[in-house]
RODO-2510 file (C-alpha; in nm, 4 decimals, decimal comma):
residues 499
     n   res          X          Y          Z
     1     m    -5,0347    -0,0252    -1,4151
     2     t    -5,0696    -0,4045    -1,4263
     3     e    -4,8803    -0,6310    -1,1884
     4     v    -4,6596    -0,7519    -1,4755
     5     q    -4,5776    -0,3936    -1,5715
     6     a    -4,4956    -0,3093    -1,2119
     7     v    -4,2593    -0,6044    -1,1817
     8     r    -4,0956    -0,5147    -1,5129
     9     s    -4,0553    -0,1518    -1,4057
    10     e    -3,9013    -0,2558    -1,0773
    11     a    -3,6601    -0,4915    -1,2550
    12     e    -3,5573    -0,2210    -1,5017
    13     s    -3,5048     0,0238    -1,2155
    14     s    -3,2921    -0,2309    -1,0300
    15     q    -3,0879    -0,2998    -1,3441
    16     t    -3,0364     0,0733    -1,4001
    17     g    -2,9317     0,1190    -1,0377
    18     s    -2,6910    -0,1732    -1,0609
    19     r    -2,5440    -0,0359    -1,3854
    20     r    -2,4984     0,3041    -1,2218
    21     a    -2,3335     0,1401    -0,9200
    22     w    -2,0782    -0,0407    -1,1376
    23     l    -2,0049     0,2791    -1,3267
    24     g    -1,9543     0,4471    -0,9885
    25     l    -1,7161     0,1678    -0,8907
    26     a    -1,5193     0,2264    -1,2110
    27     v    -1,4759     0,5893    -1,1052
    28     l    -1,3701     0,4831    -0,7534
    29     l    -1,1030     0,2552    -0,8949
    30     l    -0,9172     0,5515    -1,0448
    31     p    -0,7888     0,7061    -0,7189
    32     v    -0,7201     0,3595    -0,5755
    33     l    -0,5001     0,2714    -0,8699
    34     l    -0,3162     0,6045    -0,8520
    35     v    -0,2458     0,5919    -0,4788
    36     s    -0,1213     0,2338    -0,4892
    37     m     0,0870     0,2910    -0,8051
    38     d     0,2508     0,5996    -0,6557
    39     i     0,3774     0,3803    -0,3738
    40     s     0,5952     0,1852    -0,6153
    41     v     0,6169     0,3864    -0,9392
    42     l     0,9390     0,5535    -0,8229
    43     f     1,1238     0,2240    -0,7756
    44     l     1,2386     0,2145    -1,1383
    45     a     1,2682     0,5932    -1,1636
    46     m     1,5168     0,6276    -0,8766
    47     p     1,8356     0,5623    -1,0803
    48     t     1,7357     0,8240    -1,3433
    49     l     1,6042     1,0675    -1,0835
    50     t     1,9274     1,0339    -0,8849
    51     l     2,1326     1,1476    -1,1835
    52     d     1,9193     1,4620    -1,2321
    53     l     1,8578     1,5772    -0,8743
    54     d     2,1667     1,4240    -0,7068
    55     p     1,9910     1,3427    -0,3763
    56     s     2,1914     1,2082    -0,0856
    57     a     2,1288     0,8511     0,0315
    58     t     1,9096     0,9866     0,3121
    59     e     1,7148     1,2076     0,0709
    60     q     1,6586     0,9078    -0,1574
    61     l     1,4962     0,7188     0,1288
    62     w     1,2786     1,0172     0,2181
    63     i     1,1668     1,0586    -0,1430
    64     l     1,0393     0,7000    -0,1238
    65     d     0,9210     0,7002     0,2389
    66     i     0,7530     1,0341     0,3116
    67     y     0,4527     0,9573     0,0907
    68     g     0,3673     0,6347     0,2719
    69     f     0,4476     0,7786     0,6147
    70     l     0,2002     1,0662     0,5796
    71     i    -0,0696     0,8423     0,4358
    72     a    -0,0228     0,6072     0,7309
    73     g    -0,0336     0,8938     0,9795
    74     l    -0,3448     1,0589     0,8320
    75     l    -0,5669     0,7703     0,7183
    76     i    -0,7480     0,7289     1,0509
    77     t    -0,8170     1,1019     1,0702
    78     m    -0,9314     1,1284     0,7092
    79     g    -1,1537     0,8210     0,7366
    80     n    -1,3325     0,9701     1,0355
    81     l    -1,3505     1,3121     0,8704
    82     g    -1,5146     1,1560     0,5652
    83     d    -1,7763     0,9898     0,7880
    84     r    -1,8717     1,3382     0,9067
    85     i    -1,8366     1,5829     0,6155
    86     g    -1,9209     1,3388     0,3374
    87     r    -1,7109     1,0722     0,1721
    88     r    -1,7640     1,2039    -0,1789
    89     n    -1,6685     1,5542    -0,0666
    90     i    -1,3427     1,4449     0,0899
    91     l    -1,2682     1,2178    -0,2079
    92     l    -1,2897     1,5088    -0,4514
    93     i    -1,0973     1,7465    -0,2243
    94     g    -0,8225     1,4891    -0,1818
    95     a    -0,8063     1,4270    -0,5569
    96     s    -0,7519     1,7992    -0,6164
    97     v    -0,4691     1,8141    -0,3615
    98     f    -0,3147     1,4990    -0,5084
    99     g    -0,3237     1,6499    -0,8580
   100     v    -0,1573     1,9769    -0,7589
   101     a     0,1129     1,7910    -0,5680
   102     s     0,1748     1,5620    -0,8676
   103     i     0,2457     1,8623    -1,0907
   104     i     0,4883     2,0062    -0,8349
   105     a     0,6653     1,6688    -0,8059
   106     a     0,6952     1,6299    -1,1841
   107     f     0,8849     1,9573    -1,2204
   108     a     1,0706     1,9545    -0,8872
   109     p     1,4077     2,1319    -0,9314
   110     s     1,5661     1,9726    -0,6249
   111     a     1,5385     1,6736    -0,3946
   112     a     1,3969     1,8933    -0,1148
   113     v     1,1109     2,0170    -0,3351
   114     l     1,0372     1,6612    -0,4487
   115     i     1,0222     1,5416    -0,0872
   116     a     0,7806     1,8260    -0,0026
   117     a     0,5632     1,7433    -0,3059
   118     r     0,5566     1,3758    -0,2130
   119     a     0,4482     1,4748     0,1371
   120     l     0,1582     1,6778    -0,0073
   121     m     0,0668     1,3805    -0,2258
   122     g     0,0523     1,1741     0,0937
   123     v    -0,1958     1,4212     0,2471
   124     g    -0,4192     1,3970    -0,0594
   125     g    -0,3780     1,0204    -0,0870
   126     a    -0,4888     0,9711     0,2737
   127     t    -0,8361     1,0998     0,1802
   128     l    -0,8769     0,8796    -0,1265
   129     l    -0,8463     0,5243     0,0063
   130     p    -1,0925     0,5162     0,2994
   131     s    -1,3529     0,7270     0,1194
   132     s    -1,3414     0,5152    -0,1977
   133     l    -1,3749     0,1800    -0,0194
   134     s    -1,6416     0,2960     0,2253
   135     l    -1,8532     0,4398    -0,0594
   136     i    -1,8883     0,0840    -0,1908
   137     s    -2,1305     0,0083     0,0938
   138     s    -2,3601     0,2809    -0,0424
   139     l    -2,3282     0,1780    -0,4060
   140     f    -2,3883    -0,1921    -0,3376
   141     p    -2,6491    -0,2659    -0,0686
   142     n    -2,6678    -0,6256    -0,1946
   143     a    -2,4142    -0,8348     0,0002
   144     r    -2,3142    -1,0545    -0,2949
   145     e    -2,2551    -0,7585    -0,5273
   146     r    -2,0725    -0,5741    -0,2500
   147     g    -1,8368    -0,8693    -0,2021
   148     a    -1,7620    -0,8778    -0,5745
   149     a    -1,7066    -0,5009    -0,5800
   150     i    -1,4655    -0,5211    -0,2861
   151     g    -1,2732    -0,7935    -0,4705
   152     v    -1,2396    -0,5679    -0,7751
   153     w    -1,1377    -0,2722    -0,5551
   154     t    -0,8730    -0,4796    -0,3794
   155     a    -0,7434    -0,6194    -0,7082
   156     f    -0,6815    -0,2661    -0,8314
   157     f    -0,5270    -0,1580    -0,5004
   158     a    -0,2976    -0,4594    -0,4668
   159     g    -0,2351    -0,4779    -0,8403
   160     g    -0,1491    -0,1090    -0,8534
   161     s     0,1567    -0,1623    -0,6357
   162     a     0,2744    -0,4332    -0,8740
   163     v     0,1803    -0,2366    -1,1882
   164     g     0,3565     0,0801    -1,0674
   165     p     0,7068    -0,0290    -1,1670
   166     i     0,5785    -0,1574    -1,5033
   167     l     0,4086     0,1725    -1,5854
   168     g     0,7159     0,3562    -1,4616
   169     g     0,9355     0,1536    -1,6942
   170     l     0,7143     0,2283    -1,9948
   171     l     0,7116     0,6015    -1,9205
   172     l     1,0841     0,6201    -1,8500
   173     h     1,1554     0,4479    -2,1792
   174     h     0,9973     0,7425    -2,3667
   175     f     0,9992     1,0407    -2,1259
   176     w     1,1858     1,1935    -1,8299
   177     w     1,1297     1,0809    -1,4707
   178     g     0,8677     1,3530    -1,4013
   179     s     0,6263     1,1752    -1,6367
   180     v     0,5546     0,9156    -1,3667
   181     f     0,3753     1,1943    -1,1767
   182     l     0,2088     1,3716    -1,4691
   183     i     0,0257     1,0512    -1,5647
   184     n    -0,1902     1,1182    -1,2570
   185     i    -0,3457     1,4343    -1,4002
   186     p    -0,5764     1,2999    -1,6758
   187     v    -0,6941     1,0205    -1,4442
   188     l    -0,7806     1,2685    -1,1685
   189     l    -0,9637     1,4939    -1,4143
   190     i    -1,1898     1,2012    -1,5065
   191     l    -1,2617     1,1459    -1,1365
   192     l    -1,3392     1,5147    -1,0752
   193     v    -1,5783     1,5289    -1,3729
   194     f    -1,7691     1,2018    -1,3271
   195     g    -1,7437     1,1621    -0,9484
   196     p    -2,0213     1,4146    -0,8687
   197     l    -2,2460     1,2518    -1,1322
   198     l    -2,2060     0,8849    -1,0375
   199     l    -2,1112     0,8744    -0,6701
   200     p    -2,3654     0,9228    -0,3896
   201     e    -2,2824     1,1517    -0,1021
   202     q    -2,2638     0,9622     0,2247
   203     r    -2,2152     1,0969     0,5729
   204     s    -2,3348     1,0039     0,9186
   205     a    -2,5758     1,2309     1,1025
   206     l    -2,5295     1,0188     1,4146
   207     l    -2,1628     1,1003     1,4751
   208     g    -2,0558     1,4014     1,6759
   209     p    -1,7736     1,6417     1,5873
   210     l    -1,4250     1,5085     1,5241
   211     d    -1,2167     1,4860     1,8414
   212     i    -0,9269     1,7202     1,7597
   213     p    -0,7015     1,6082     2,0514
   214     s    -0,7261     1,2510     1,9205
   215     v    -0,6273     1,3700     1,5723
   216     v    -0,3207     1,5494     1,7078
   217     l    -0,2220     1,2539     1,9254
   218     s    -0,2571     0,9974     1,6444
   219     i    -0,0487     1,1934     1,3936
   220     g     0,1970     1,3092     1,6608
   221     g     0,2434     0,9500     1,7768
   222     i     0,2660     0,7568     1,4493
   223     l     0,5140     0,9792     1,2655
   224     p     0,7851     0,9967     1,5384
   225     v     0,7701     0,6207     1,5980
   226     v     0,8035     0,5420     1,2274
   227     y     1,0857     0,7957     1,1900
   228     a     1,2718     0,6514     1,4896
   229     v     1,2441     0,2950     1,3604
   230     k     1,3649     0,4062     1,0177
   231     h     1,6552     0,6019     1,1683
   232     v     1,7687     0,3091     1,3849
   233     a     1,7540     0,0692     1,0912
   234     a     1,9565     0,3010     0,8675
   235     e     2,1979     0,4721     1,1073
   236     g     2,1911     0,2673     1,4261
   237     l     2,0618     0,3543     1,7722
   238     d     2,1488     0,7005     1,9010
   239     w     2,0028     0,9503     2,1474
   240     s     1,7997     1,1447     1,8919
   241     a     1,6258     0,8308     1,7655
   242     l     1,5653     0,7147     2,1224
   243     v     1,4115     1,0463     2,2322
   244     i     1,1982     1,0874     1,9181
   245     g     1,0752     0,7287     1,9402
   246     l     0,9959     0,7670     2,3104
   247     v     0,7929     1,0820     2,2404
   248     g     0,5924     0,8926     1,9802
   249     v     0,5288     0,5983     2,2143
   250     v     0,4104     0,8306     2,4911
   251     l     0,1729     1,0141     2,2568
   252     l     0,0336     0,6867     2,1197
   253     t    -0,0178     0,5593     2,4757
   254     v    -0,2137     0,8729     2,5623
   255     f    -0,4060     0,8342     2,2354
   256     v    -0,5088     0,4754     2,3164
   257     r    -0,6200     0,5683     2,6689
   258     r    -0,8264     0,8555     2,5312
   259     q    -0,9975     0,6300     2,2746
   260     r    -1,1147     0,3992     2,5541
   261     q    -1,2815     0,6902     2,7309
   262     l    -1,4621     0,8465     2,4330
   263     a    -1,8169     0,7572     2,3307
   264     e    -1,7198     0,8181     1,9652
   265     p    -1,3475     0,7346     1,9412
   266     l    -1,1296     0,8174     1,6448
   267     l    -1,0011     0,4585     1,6582
   268     d    -1,2543     0,1957     1,7671
   269     l    -1,0309    -0,0393     1,9665
   270     r    -1,3175    -0,2850     2,0120
   271     l    -1,2598    -0,4002     1,6543
   272     f    -0,9329    -0,5595     1,7636
   273     g    -1,1305    -0,7794     2,0020
   274     r    -1,2352    -0,9763     1,6923
   275     a    -0,9623    -1,2286     1,6134
   276     q    -1,0474    -1,2168     1,2439
   277     f    -1,0015    -0,8400     1,2276
   278     s    -0,6715    -0,8499     1,4188
   279     v    -0,5365    -1,1240     1,1915
   280     a    -0,6412    -0,9219     0,8862
   281     i    -0,4521    -0,6151     1,0091
   282     g    -0,1433    -0,8235     1,0891
   283     a    -0,1567    -0,9898     0,7480
   284     s    -0,1775    -0,6577     0,5634
   285     l     0,1074    -0,5092     0,7704
   286     t     0,3511    -0,7974     0,7185
   287     g     0,2333    -0,8556     0,3621
   288     m     0,2975    -0,4978     0,2540
   289     m     0,6328    -0,4872     0,4360
   290     s     0,7620    -0,7852     0,2406
   291     l     0,5993    -0,6786    -0,0894
   292     a     0,7452    -0,3269    -0,0728
   293     a     1,0947    -0,4568     0,0018
   294     m     1,0751    -0,7213    -0,2703
   295     s     0,9500    -0,4761    -0,5345
   296     y     1,2048    -0,2074    -0,4497
   297     l     1,5095    -0,4323    -0,4243
   298     t     1,4316    -0,6430    -0,7320
   299     s     1,3759    -0,3252    -0,9358
   300     i     1,7301    -0,2149    -0,8485
   301     y     1,8600    -0,5680    -0,9089
   302     l     1,7124    -0,5895    -1,2583
   303     q     1,8653    -0,2548    -1,3586
   304     s     2,1900    -0,2105    -1,1672
   305     v     2,2932    -0,5777    -1,1381
   306     t     2,1659    -0,7393    -1,4587
   307     g     2,2079    -0,4192    -1,6633
   308     r     1,8549    -0,4020    -1,8050
   309     d     1,6950    -0,0701    -1,8958
   310     p     1,3791     0,0410    -1,7088
   311     l     1,1414    -0,0929    -1,9738
   312     a     1,3037    -0,4371    -1,9856
   313     a     1,3130    -0,4495    -1,6061
   314     a     0,9448    -0,3564    -1,5933
   315     m     0,8493    -0,6446    -1,8212
   316     f     0,9823    -0,8936    -1,5679
   317     g     0,7289    -0,7594    -1,3168
   318     i     0,4277    -0,8548    -1,5300
   319     p     0,3829    -1,2134    -1,3987
   320     m     0,3611    -1,0966    -1,0370
   321     a     0,1260    -0,8109    -1,1290
   322     v    -0,1060    -1,0532    -1,3098
   323     a    -0,0961    -1,2983    -1,0176
   324     v    -0,1808    -1,0270    -0,7640
   325     f    -0,4675    -0,8961    -0,9764
   326     v    -0,6235    -1,2338    -1,0614
   327     f    -0,6074    -1,3785    -0,7111
   328     s    -0,7354    -1,0565    -0,5546
   329     m    -1,0474    -1,1050    -0,7656
   330     g    -1,0856    -1,4659    -0,6481
   331     g    -0,9948    -1,4297    -0,2809
   332     a    -1,3549    -1,4253    -0,1565
   333     r    -1,4375    -1,7463    -0,3452
   334     v    -1,1333    -1,9210    -0,1977
   335     a    -1,2445    -1,8100     0,1498
   336     q    -1,5886    -1,9579     0,0911
   337     g    -1,4246    -2,2912     0,0148
   338     i    -1,1603    -2,3233     0,2870
   339     g    -1,2610    -2,0484     0,5313
   340     v    -1,1117    -1,7117     0,6141
   341     r    -0,8529    -1,8556     0,8519
   342     g    -0,7421    -2,1186     0,6011
   343     t    -0,7167    -1,8607     0,3234
   344     f    -0,5061    -1,6242     0,5352
   345     v    -0,2693    -1,9087     0,6297
   346     l    -0,2437    -2,0296     0,2691
   347     a    -0,1860    -1,6758     0,1395
   348     l     0,0857    -1,5937     0,3916
   349     l     0,2655    -1,9244     0,3302
   350     a     0,2606    -1,8656    -0,0470
   351     a     0,3980    -1,5129    -0,0051
   352     a     0,6732    -1,6441     0,2252
   353     l     0,7686    -1,9188    -0,0206
   354     g     0,7885    -1,6664    -0,3036
   355     n     1,0247    -1,4465    -0,1045
   356     l     1,2461    -1,7434    -0,0119
   357     l     1,2742    -1,8508    -0,3766
   358     l     1,4592    -1,5250    -0,4445
   359     l     1,7569    -1,6871    -0,2701
   360     g     1,8175    -1,8540    -0,6065
   361     v     1,8826    -1,5176    -0,7720
   362     g     2,2500    -1,4352    -0,8284
   363     v     2,4728    -1,1799    -0,9960
   364     d     2,5350    -1,3971    -1,3022
   365     g     2,2035    -1,5781    -1,3324
   366     g     1,8923    -1,7053    -1,1616
   367     i     1,6378    -1,4754    -1,3254
   368     m     1,3960    -1,7691    -1,3504
   369     w     1,4037    -1,7961    -0,9706
   370     y     1,2876    -1,4338    -0,9586
   371     l     1,0026    -1,4934    -1,2049
   372     v     0,8755    -1,8037    -1,0241
   373     g     0,9241    -1,6591    -0,6759
   374     s     0,7595    -1,3256    -0,7474
   375     t     0,4622    -1,4976    -0,9161
   376     i     0,4023    -1,7339    -0,6222
   377     a     0,4366    -1,4408    -0,3822
   378     g     0,1872    -1,2457    -0,5957
   379     i    -0,0683    -1,5254    -0,5539
   380     g    -0,0309    -1,5021    -0,1766
   381     y    -0,0496    -1,1236    -0,1650
   382     g    -0,3592    -1,1183    -0,3858
   383     l    -0,5475    -1,3675    -0,1679
   384     a    -0,4522    -1,1944     0,1568
   385     f    -0,5224    -0,8357     0,0572
   386     t    -0,8751    -0,8949    -0,0722
   387     l    -0,9719    -1,0604     0,2582
   388     v    -0,8292    -0,7703     0,4566
   389     s    -1,0566    -0,5258     0,2735
   390     e    -1,3648    -0,7456     0,3064
   391     v    -1,3111    -0,8060     0,6782
   392     a    -1,2694    -0,4305     0,7356
   393     v    -1,5927    -0,3401     0,5557
   394     s    -1,7943    -0,6181     0,7197
   395     s    -1,6744    -0,5356     1,0719
   396     v    -1,8908    -0,2291     1,1331
   397     p    -2,2257    -0,0763     1,0394
   398     p    -2,2222     0,1501     0,7299
   399     e    -2,2013     0,4776     0,9243
   400     r    -1,8637     0,3711     1,0721
   401     a    -1,7253     0,2230     0,7493
   402     g    -1,4789     0,5060     0,6913
   403     s    -1,3258     0,4610     1,0354
   404     a    -1,2876     0,0823     1,0054
   405     v    -1,1539     0,0970     0,6512
   406     s    -0,9001     0,3592     0,7508
   407     i    -0,7540     0,1172     1,0084
   408     s    -0,6958    -0,1502     0,7446
   409     e    -0,5565     0,1005     0,4960
   410     t    -0,3271     0,2436     0,7653
   411     s    -0,1821    -0,1043     0,8100
   412     f    -0,1243    -0,1282     0,4326
   413     e     0,0528     0,2075     0,4126
   414     l     0,2436     0,1626     0,7362
   415     g     0,3559    -0,1797     0,6143
   416     n     0,4756    -0,0298     0,2872
   417     a     0,6672     0,2473     0,4633
   418     l     0,8219     0,0096     0,7167
   419     g     0,9128    -0,2374     0,4437
   420     l     1,1125     0,0284     0,2600
   421     a     1,2558     0,1749     0,5798
   422     l     1,3420    -0,1423     0,7721
   423     l     1,3961    -0,4160     0,5146
   424     g     1,5401    -0,1673     0,2658
   425     s     1,7806    -0,0423     0,5321
   426     v     1,8778    -0,3995     0,6240
   427     a     1,9697    -0,4612     0,2601
   428     a     2,1665    -0,1353     0,2515
   429     l     2,3511    -0,2292     0,5721
   430     v     2,4560    -0,5666     0,4314
   431     f     2,5604    -0,3992     0,1059
   432     r     2,7819    -0,1400     0,2763
   433     s     2,9426    -0,4017     0,5010
   434     g     3,0592    -0,5954     0,1958
   435     g     3,3350    -0,3540     0,1007
   436     n     3,4449     0,0046     0,0569
   437     f     3,1444     0,1038    -0,1543
   438     a     2,9512     0,4271    -0,2044
   439     a     2,6153     0,4768    -0,0317
   440     t     2,4196     0,2995    -0,3080
   441     l     2,4928     0,0416    -0,5761
   442     g     2,4180     0,2917    -0,8535
   443     e     2,6687     0,5407    -0,7163
   444     t     2,9289     0,2672    -0,6728
   445     v     2,8940     0,1482    -1,0334
   446     e     2,9149     0,5063    -1,1620
   447     e     3,2244     0,5914    -0,9564
   448     a     3,3998     0,2606    -1,0328
   449     g     3,4325     0,3414    -1,4017
   450     s     3,6256     0,0585    -1,5660
   451     d     3,7080    -0,1219    -1,2406
   452     t     3,5140    -0,4388    -1,3212
   453     s     3,6277    -0,6245    -1,0087
   454     l     3,4882    -0,3492    -0,7830
   455     i     3,1608    -0,3422    -0,9774
   456     h     3,1239    -0,7206    -0,9519
   457     a     3,1990    -0,7147    -0,5784
   458     a     2,9432    -0,4384    -0,5249
   459     r     2,6798    -0,6309    -0,7189
   460     e     2,7486    -0,9451    -0,5174
   461     s     2,7167    -0,7453    -0,1958
   462     f     2,3873    -0,5959    -0,3104
   463     v     2,2466    -0,9396    -0,3971
   464     s     2,3507    -1,0627    -0,0514
   465     g     2,1641    -0,7698     0,1051
   466     m     1,8580    -0,8472    -0,1060
   467     h     1,8707    -1,2108     0,0058
   468     v     1,8855    -1,1128     0,3722
   469     a     1,6026    -0,8577     0,3431
   470     t     1,3642    -1,0869     0,1530
   471     s     1,4443    -1,3731     0,3929
   472     v     1,3536    -1,1515     0,6873
   473     g     1,0309    -1,0652     0,5061
   474     a     0,9610    -1,4374     0,4628
   475     v     1,0197    -1,5022     0,8332
   476     l     0,7698    -1,2275     0,9216
   477     l     0,5135    -1,3830     0,6869
   478     l     0,5664    -1,7302     0,8362
   479     a     0,5272    -1,5924     1,1873
   480     m     0,2021    -1,4176     1,0847
   481     a     0,0759    -1,7411     0,9279
   482     a     0,1309    -1,9176     1,2609
   483     v    -0,0535    -1,6391     1,4421
   484     a    -0,3412    -1,6597     1,1931
   485     y    -0,3723    -2,0343     1,2510
   486     l    -0,3496    -2,0189     1,6309
   487     a    -0,5342    -1,6956     1,7077
   488     t    -0,8574    -1,7567     1,5197
   489     s    -1,1172    -2,0004     1,6436
   490     r    -1,3142    -2,2419     1,4304
   491     s    -1,5941    -1,9855     1,4089
   492     a    -1,3553    -1,7538     1,2244
   493     d    -1,3525    -2,0008     0,9386
   494     e    -1,6819    -1,8598     0,8263
   495     s    -1,6553    -1,6095     0,5445
   496     p    -1,7183    -1,2469     0,6424
   497     r    -2,0824    -1,1497     0,6435
   498     p    -2,1216    -0,7808     0,5598
   499     h    -2,3751    -0,5844     0,7573
***
């Protein structure tokens, strides 16, 4: 073979490998889109679902929350498990569990069965996110291509949360509420068929067995703390919440002490010694808290206050979804221009401004304030979330990618769950304090019948609660922007350099 032929053969091989890698990425985007959409797809379905299953106010919150809570509690464990048994293996196992749970949820005869199905979906979803993102390091050894792939991955993850209500509105316009779960099945079948063909298996032979006590302590610590915070926000402080929360804090304290003693910890606490990594985790936590609250409350506002049907309400979410998607794709390029610290600060300020603009929304008008505010917030969320993913992947060598990624994804899911639990409960508290209303706005409107004055008062009270909740979200974002500016040194302004 001549030298020219050899070079040509090598180039063709590289092109084929690159083409295969991008096809593999396309397959990886499927579970990412599903998991992120299932966080928010129920927002528009809740009014219809409530009429069919008649869940209590507490059951409604659990239908929304349990999915994110279990993902948050299991991500660290599943990320580490994938590092050991193979990331493709755990991806396909998780997809199967997610599919079965989706079918159960679609045909759930009661609120209790739906809550159980959503919990099982959370178990499956916890395997999909860390394995899909960490497999990118195997598909794309070239740093530039890997950065572009992470941007695409993040765009689909962040965009999925914004697209969820839109897809839900389209499905609810033609089908019953269970269709928002059945849409998962054909997508998962594509993953199960093409995943083994296009995705490489990746595991670490250097890591020892999974530390089971750490697994028990992490799950046993996270879930009680989240439940206690949710309970206090919704019902107020009582002895049960105090005891459950204290148990969780004690278990998490023991968990942290154990991680410092292990040679191969479940959670590598040394990562938090990097200011850039800590800022990224804080940005994803506060970002998802405010995004979840905004998406949930504005979905109710568009239907129960302005009187739009699910499809019409979904259409108003398109500008934010587009903004999140586009700016997730361009986040790395912005960071190259103004630095990682500058991009985080800019992103958090934009998200905060978008939330504050919702103060212009009212019962009888102000929909343009929602469109402008949600779009500006979407720009901020898109920029922030893509940097979080890139910082997580670039923080560790490839064999620990699953562990590091699981930390960042835990912050996303925990932020989503806390946003619904805390900020959602704050809005509910303000709503109930505004008059003698039922537990939710939908129930109040239904029970009021022709009492237009009561309906108007309830809608005004709900809008006030939405204003308070989104303002609190904005304050959290502003505080995180200040932390991002002060906590990172000038060296952090360099863009992440993947290993």
